[in-house]
DOZAKE-362566 format. One record per residue (C-alpha): residue in three letters; x, y, z. Coordinates in pm, whole numbers, padded with zeros to 5 digits, always signed. Layout:
ALAXYZ;...
This chain:
MET+03312+03207+09829;ASN+03095+03177+09523;LYS+03019+03498+09352;ASP+02709+03557+09143;TYR+02800+03666+08790;SER+02460+03626+08639;ASN+02393+03998+08606;ILE+02740+04109+08510;THR+02774+04311+08189;LEU+03109+04348+08018;GLU+03169+04642+07792;ASP+03473+04741+07598;GLN+03403+05047+07385;LYS+03754+05055+07246;ASN+03728+04716+07090;GLU+03363+04767+07006;PHE+03288+04443+07173;PHE+03022+04369+07425;TYR+02871+04068+07572;LYS+02564+04044+07786;LYS+02536+03716+07962;SER+02170+03784+08021;LYS+02082+03648+07667;SER+01942+03302+07672;ASN+02078+02990+07499;ILE+01774+02992+07267;ASN+01880+03321+07113;ILE+02228+03185+07052;SER+02086+02878+06869;PHE+01864+03099+06657;ASN+02165+03300+06538;ARG+02345+02985+06435;ILE+02047+02858+06235;SER+02012+03193+06064;PHE+02373+03182+05966;ILE+02331+02834+05813;PHE+02026+02947+05613;PHE+02221+03245+05492;ILE+02495+03018+05358;PHE+02240+02801+05176;PHE+02082+03114+05030;ILE+02413+03226+04885;ILE+02476+02881+04739;SER+02130+02879+04581;ILE+02192+03213+04412;ILE+02524+03092+04271;TYR+02364+02771+04140;SER+02077+02962+03979;ILE+02319+03192+03800;HIS+02505+02886+03677;LEU+02186+02726+03543;THR+02087+03047+03369;HIS+02425+03056+03203;LEU+02393+02698+03085;GLY+02044+02762+02952;SER+02167+03055+02750;ARG+02420+02839+02565;LYS+02323+02724+02215;ASP+02206+02367+02171;ASN+02449+02160+01974;ARG+02168+01990+01790;ILE+02065+02090+01441;ILE+01719+02242+01435;LYS+01546+02221+01100;PRO+01195+02306+00987;ASN+00946+02021+01021;LEU+01173+01848+01275;LYS+01106+01831+01645;SER+01372+01951+01881;SER+01609+01717+02052;ASN+01398+01724+02363;HIS+01113+01548+02186;LYS+01100+01216+02008;LEU+00992+01230+01647;TYR+00672+01030+01607;ARG+00485+00839+01340;ALA+00235+00561+01409;ASP+00315+00204+01310;ILE+00116+00013+01048;VAL+00000-00346+01101;ASP-00188-00605+00894;ARG-00533-00739+00987;ASN-00373-00989+01229;GLY-00156-00731+01406;LYS+00168-00816+01226;TYR+00395-00514+01183;LEU+00431-00387+00828;VAL+00592-00056+00928;LYS+00785+00031+01245;THR+00922+00368+01358;VAL+01280+00390+01483;ASN+01443+00710+01610;SER+01805+00759+01504;ILE+02066+01037+01501;ASP+02258+01210+01222;ILE+02596+01372+01289;GLY+02710+01686+01107;ILE+03014+01916+01123;SER+03012+02294+01101;SER+03350+02358+00936;LYS+03365+02722+01050;LYS+03370+02610+01413;VAL+03655+02361+01373;ILE+03960+02470+01574;ASN+04197+02183+01501;LYS+04112+01979+01189;ASP+04382+01719+01237;LYS+04283+01652+01595;LEU+03915+01629+01501;ILE+03983+01382+01220;LEU+04209+01172+01441;ASN+03939+01149+01709;LEU+03669+01062+01457;LYS+03885+00785+01306;TYR+03869+00595+01634;ILE+03486+00600+01620;PHE+03433+00574+01242;PRO+03740+00393+01105;ASN+03584+00313+00766;LYS+03498+00669+00658;ASP+03653+00833+00352;TYR+03857+01098+00532;VAL+03997+01237+00210;GLN+03645+01351+00130;VAL+03596+01467+00489;LYS+03902+01693+00456;ARG+03760+01834+00133;ASN+03432+01908+00307;LEU+03617+02080+00593;GLU+03798+02307+00346;LYS+03467+02436+00210;LYS+03386+02601+00544;ASN+03024+02490+00526;PHE+02808+02258+00728;PHE+02800+01898+00605;TYR+02661+01568+00727;PHE+02939+01346+00851;GLU+02742+01028+00927;LYS+02370+00944+00920;LYS+02168+00693+01119;ILE+02429+00628+01386;SER+02379+00415+01695;GLN+02330+00555+02042;GLU+02668+00410+02140;LYS+02854+00597+01868;TYR+02654+00912+01939;ASP+02768+00901+02303;LYS+03132+00859+02196;VAL+03109+01152+01955;MET+02953+01380+02216;LYS+03228+01293+02466;LEU+03477+01455+02229;GLY+03333+01788+02336;ASP+03400+01948+01997;LYS+03170+02249+01937;SER+03184+02195+01560;ILE+03001+01864+01588;GLN+02623+01887+01572;SER+02355+01622+01591;GLU+02006+01587+01456;ASP+01722+01359+01561;ARG+01603+01147+01272;LEU+01292+00933+01231;ILE+01343+00613+01037;ARG+01064+00398+00900;VAL+01153+00031+00893;TYR+00962-00195+00653;PRO+01024-00549+00782;GLU+00841-00715+00489;LYS+01060-00527+00238;ASN+00907-00552-00114;LEU+00593-00732-00003;PHE+00374-00422+00046;SER+00583-00157-00129;HIS+00315-00026-00365;ILE+00063-00005-00081;ILE+00270+00133+00206;GLY+00484+00377+00006;GLN+00767+00584+00158;ILE+00848+00899+00359;ASP+01111+01167+00299;ASP+01382+01293+00536;ASN+01139+01536+00695;ASN+00894+01273+00818;LYS+00652+01347+00534;GLY+00478+01077+00335;ILE+00562+01084-00035;SER+00370+00783-00170;GLY+00120+00511-00081;LEU-00048+00505+00259;GLU+00246+00699+00403;LYS+00130+00993+00193;SER-00249+00960+00198;PHE-00256+00898+00576;ASP+00031+01135+00653;GLU-00146+01351+00912;LYS-00323+01059+01078;LEU+00005+00871+01115;LYS+00161+01169+01291;ILE-00109+01194+01559;SER-00253+00844+01598;ASN-00190+00682+01935;GLU-00251+00335+01797;PRO-00109+00150+01497;ILE-00308+00179+01174;LYS-00464-00162+01108;LEU-00497-00268+00745;SER-00726-00525+00587;LEU-00428-00703+00430;ASP-00318-01052+00530;THR+00061-01091+00524;ASP+00055-01469+00475;ILE-00181-01446+00180;GLN+00012-01155+00031;TYR+00333-01356+00054;LEU+00188-01663-00118;ILE+00026-01465-00397;ARG+00338-01262-00466;ASN+00554-01574-00480;GLU+00320-01740-00730;LEU+00307-01423-00938;ILE+00687-01396-00947;LYS+00709-01760-01057;PHE+00460-01720-01342;ASN+00607-01387-01451;LYS+00919-01589-01535;ILE+00724-01877-01691;PHE+00528-01649-01925;ASN+00801-01385-01955;THR+00572-01092-01867;LYS+00659-00724-01834;GLY+00463-00713-01510;SER+00149-00831-01338;ALA-00107-00752-01071;VAL-00341-00937-00836;ILE-00624-00818-00613;LEU-00806-01036-00358;MET-01109-00862-00209;ASP-01404-00945+00015;VAL-01711-00885-00204;ASN-01932-00792+00090;ASN-01735-00523+00272;GLY-01466-00421+00022;GLU-01173-00529+00243;ILE-00868-00602+00031;LEU-00678-00899+00169;SER-00405-00884-00092;LEU-00288-00635-00353;VAL+00026-00717-00549;SER+00188-00531-00835;LEU+00508-00645-01005;PRO+00776-00535-01041;ASP+00794-00390-00693;PHE+01069-00230-00482;ASN+01223-00226-00135;PRO+01101+00087+00052;ASN+01384+00049+00306;LYS+01621+00177+00037;ARG+01413+00488-00023;GLU+01433+00447-00397;LYS+01308+00712-00632;ILE+01081+00515-00858;SER+01068+00701-01188;ASP+01064+00406-01427;VAL+00707+00351-01561;ASN+00774-00019-01518;TYR+00729+00033-01142;ILE+00374+00163-01182;ASN+00114+00016-00950;ARG-00060-00200-01210;ALA-00343-00288-00974;THR-00461+00069-00911;LYS-00272+00314-01131;GLY-00245+00129-01463;ILE-00518+00207-01719;TYR-00598-00084-01950;GLU-00847-00229-02191;PHE-00958-00555-02032;GLY-01131-00714-02328;SER-01388-00987-02265;VAL-01400-00918-01892;PHE-01648-00644-01994;LYS-01888-00898-02146;THR-02015-00976-01797;PHE-02113-00610-01758;THR-02293-00618-02094;LEU-02500-00923-02000;ALA-02570-00785-01649;ALA-02693-00455-01799;ALA-02928-00642-02033;LEU-03063-00849-01744;ASP-03109-00532-01539;GLU-03305-00369-01821;LYS-03499-00695-01867;VAL-03443-00691-02243;ILE-03315-01050-02233;GLU-03292-01355-02010;PRO-03003-01604-01989;GLU-03193-01845-02217;THR-03275-01580-02483;GLN-03179-01714-02828;PHE-02960-01531-03080;ILE-02991-01691-03424;ASN-02760-01668-03726;LEU-02493-01459-03564;PRO-02238-01353-03827;LYS-01871-01438-03793;SER-01775-01074-03838;LEU-01913-00721-03844;THR-01781-00396-03984;CYS-01801-00074-03787;SER-01662+00251-03926;GLY-01456+00047-04165;PHE-01303-00170-03894;PRO-01387-00541-03868;ILE-01519-00707-03552;ARG-01451-01082-03553;GLU-01483-01380-03324;TYR-01155-01479-03159;ASP-01256-01844-03196;LYS-01377-01962-03538;GLU-01547-02262-03376;ILE-01804-02051-03191;PRO-02152-02149-03319;THR-02376-01899-03496;ASP-02677-01991-03279;LEU-02627-01914-02910;THR-02826-01823-02601;ALA-02727-01514-02403;GLU-02577-01747-02143;GLN-02373-01933-02405;ILE-02243-01605-02549;LEU-02078-01529-02217;ILE-01958-01886-02163;ARG-01803-01907-02512;SER-01691-01541-02492;GLY-01853-01445-02822;ASN-01772-01099-02955;ILE-02055-01073-03208;GLY-02314-01201-02963;SER-02197-00945-02702;VAL-02239-00669-02960;ARG-02597-00781-03022;ILE-02669-00783-02645;GLY-02517-00436-02609;GLN-02733-00306-02892;LYS-03042-00433-02712;VAL-02939-00239-02399;GLY-02867+00082-02588;GLN-02597+00342-02554;GLU-02745+00559-02276;LYS-02857+00274-02054;PHE-02527+00088-02092;LYS-02337+00405-02007;LEU-02557+00454-01697;PHE-02503+00093-01591;LEU-02124+00123-01615;SER-02139+00450-01420;LYS-02328+00279-01137;LEU-02054+00015-01127;GLY-01790+00289-01099;ILE-01610+00191-01420;LEU-01595+00520-01605;GLU-01468+00770-01344;LYS-01159+00787-01125;ILE-01210+00576-00814;ASP-01187+00713-00460;PHE-00934+00495-00281;ASP-00707+00487+00025;ILE-00392+00568-00173;GLU-00341+00846-00426;GLU-00180+00623-00689;VAL-00499+00552-00884;GLY-00555+00592-01254;ARG-00821+00791-01433;PRO-01001+00602-01712;ILE-00964+00763-02053;ASN-01272+00961-02154;PHE-01490+00740-02369;THR-01677+00897-02660;TRP-02005+00714-02709;GLY-02169+00631-03041;LYS-02299+00330-03234;CYS-01953+00187-03302;PRO-01814+00268-02955;LEU-02119+00093-02805;ALA-02045-00212-03015;THR-01678-00227-02918;ALA-01740-00145-02550;SER-01985-00437-02528;PHE-01692-00680-02565;GLY-01435-00462-02384;HIS-01256-00304-02678;GLY-01163+00065-02681;ILE-01286+00132-02327;THR-01044+00158-02034;THR-01044+00137-01656;THR-00827+00002-01370;LEU-00809-00350-01232;LEU-00929-00214-00897;GLN-01245-00079-01060;VAL-01306-00408-01239;VAL-01288-00586-00902;LYS-01531-00337-00750;ALA-01776-00380-01039;TYR-01768-00760-01025;SER-01823-00748-00648;ILE-02143-00546-00694;ILE-02268-00783-00963;VAL-02213-01100-00754;ASN-02289-00982-00397;GLY-02660-00926-00453;GLY-02625-00581-00611;TYR-02493-00398-00303;TYR-02258-00103-00346;VAL-01911-00179-00216;LYS-01612+00051-00166;PRO-01269-00113-00190;THR-01052-00037+00112;LEU-00711-00121+00256;LEU-00834-00058+00612;LYS-00970-00323+00846;THR-01341-00277+00909;SER-01507-00390+01227;LYS-01820-00546+01082;LYS-01976-00659+00757;ILE-02102-00352+00579;LYS-02443-00355+00417;ALA-02462-00058+00186;GLU-02730+00060-00051;ARG-02842-00165-00332;VAL-02735-00063-00680;PHE-02912-00343-00867;ASN-03171-00606-00802;GLU-03032-00924-00647;ASN-03183-01123-00934;ILE-02888-01013-01149;SER-02647-01192-00915;MET-02868-01501-00906;LYS-02866-01519-01287;ILE-02502-01423-01349;LEU-02334-01646-01088;PRO-02434-01983-01242;ILE-02305-01861-01579;LEU-01969-01754-01431;ARG-01945-02098-01272;LYS-02006-02268-01608;ILE-01723-02065-01765;VAL-01490-02250-01530;SER-01663-02586-01489;THR-01782-02674-01841;LYS-01597-02792-02149;GLU-01715-02491-02353;GLY-01590-02240-02096;THR-01268-02042-02131;ALA-01141-02090-01774;LYS-01133-02468-01718;LEU-00779-02454-01577;ALA-00914-02278-01265;ASP-01165-02546-01174;ILE-01019-02634-00834;ASP-01217-02900-00651;GLY-01396-02775-00341;TYR-01390-02400-00412;GLU-01674-02351-00665;ILE-01482-02096-00867;GLY-01656-01892-01133;GLY-01519-01611-01343;LYS-01455-01446-01677;THR-01144-01421-01891;GLY-01033-01120-02089;THR-00766-01086-02359;ALA-00695-00747-02511;ASN-00421-00598-02725;LYS-00223-00322-02558;SER-00264+00022-02705;SER-00063+00341-02686;LYS-00196+00669-02826;GLY-00460+00486-03026;VAL-00221+00236-03182;TYR-00253-00133-03094;SER+00047-00359-03058;LYS+00085-00736-03058;GLU+00140-00732-02681;LYS-00159-00832-02469;ILE-00323-00761-02137;ASN-00458-01097-02016;THR-00700-01094-01725;PHE-00906-01341-01525;VAL-01160-01218-01270;SER-01283-01500-01050;VAL-01540-01524-00773;PHE-01570-01802-00514;PRO-01766-01976-00388;THR-02036-01906-00648;THR-02314-02045-00424;LYS-02240-01780-00164;PRO-01983-01531-00298;LYS-01714-01420-00055;PHE-01404-01333-00256;ILE-01305-01177-00586;LEU-00961-01277-00715;ALA-00842-01082-01020;ILE-00518-01162-01206;MET-00373-00939-01476;LEU-00063-01027-01681;ASP+00111-00753-01878;ALA+00247-00872-02213;PRO+00273-01247-02138;LYS+00424-01483-02395;ILE+00362-01846-02486;ASN+00585-02093-02306;LYS+00619-02397-02533;ASN+00776-02604-02256;TYR+00524-02539-01979;ILE+00321-02845-01872;TYR-00050-02788-01804;ASN-00205-03034-01560;TYR-00582-03046-01592;ARG-00770-03062-01263;ASP-01089-03233-01389;GLY-00981-03579-01276;SER-00867-03687-01622;ASN-00495-03651-01537;PHE-00460-03500-01884;LYS-00140-03305-01944;LEU-00054-03064-02221;LYS+00283-02922-02311;GLY+00269-02563-02432;SER-00041-02355-02501;PRO-00205-02315-02843;ARG-00290-01949-02781;ASN-00157-01652-02588;THR-00490-01582-02421;ALA-00604-01533-02062;GLY-00750-01884-02057;TRP-00400-02025-02102;ASN-00202-01805-01863;SER-00403-01581-01626;VAL-00643-01865-01548;GLU-00353-02103-01485;VAL-00204-01851-01240;ALA-00540-01814-01064;GLY-00568-02189-01019;HIS-00227-02214-00855;ILE-00298-01916-00629;VAL-00631-02057-00507;GLU-00462-02389-00429;LYS-00212-02200-00212;ILE-00440-01953-00032;GLY-00762-02156-00025;PRO-00681-02344+00298;ILE-00589-02019+00473;LEU-00912-01853+00362;ALA-01115-02151+00475;THR-00936-02160+00812;LYS-00914-01791+00897;TYR-01233-01675+00735;SER-01501-01927+00818;GLU-01762-01731+00625;VAL-01630-01911+00318;ASN-01786-02237+00437;
């Protein structure tokens, strides 16, 4: 007999237990699910408490002002040349330090570190530990070694994110690029002047410089520094139409990877920072000013020019006794006559010559992409200063400003601003002078190189139509002139349609009696040793060799030359 137990209710008050079979299976399942969720809830609370505890623990990384925390990568944009080649790369590294006060077991710590850094001076490490201060144990360690150190689990060991700038071209662009300090702050060159931009830019900073050309020019300059035993030298190659600098070299230079503190004045950037008298290079400005004022023409005759003048008791003489006394304005520049240049300057007049030089940007400090630029010495004008300034004596400026001025004179009179940054298009700025000045000056500059009377015949390289002007000046310090010279050659090519200015400056060159000069006029004439220590015998020779090296690259890469 089957009994129906479906409505039976069991109660046991004593055991406080009851069961009612009338509850459905659904209710039973619900209770089980609730119980599972309850367990998960408890686990979640425990885990949250654990995370809170971990978050409250101090980070073992060193936090310093101006440094990002370990959760963020330090950042600084790369720098590339005009062709996209890296000149500066950013690498993130790690420094390891030890807080001596937190060291529990010194011997154990040192033993563990020896396995990772076997070549350290642990005698010095022990000394540092005794001082009970924080000290850096090892800088710029690899990720592999960092992982090994952290696995030691020693609370005294701290780490710090470090940004490293790598300069793959080493010395090649040192004066331009500059350096940064340990706090990711630029301290010189573009690293300093573009400091904020480099920290926020999402793209590499593209420069106007060409690495291949820079390399060739620097190599030639190093070679001739030895040949002529110079104290230093500088070269600037610039596009006369948009101011883009393709090469800027100053020697001696340095390796920015070593973060050297350059305090020796010998390391000055001679292309931008050095202030010099450039001598006869200024004669081009004197003639251009006279043409601008229309007081003379290239064919204007100067008769019976004296061999010397006296101004304030000081003599002004011709450097070359063979210079004729009757010369045209054009011939004065070709033969580099001092007396003739004085006469041209006197025709221009003090105020107008001063204004002309100001328009060229010669007299004031130039605005440039790096801060290492020199300020020309204040020039006090008068009758004698006008006379000396007309042939480049007693008046100072920088090589960069000379390049800028020549560019304006030869590019049709357009203002140009030298720059180290790549520009997108050819810039046509305002006109400073009438283009007729360029049309009249350029053939004369060409004759200085291409004719027998000119002072720059050694730079007459076939196919490049080089023109230019030499300048030889005695170095001065605090108003006292020495026997050492500043020898300069500023060239422009091609003269039929100017594209580039190439300026070479040699600091204190000397005559090399054993050097063989090979003339490039087709005569195959050779000369051993130079008769004079002038720009025509050293700076011009350097320019010729440089153009032979870089000319094919310029013609290939920059078709505007053709």
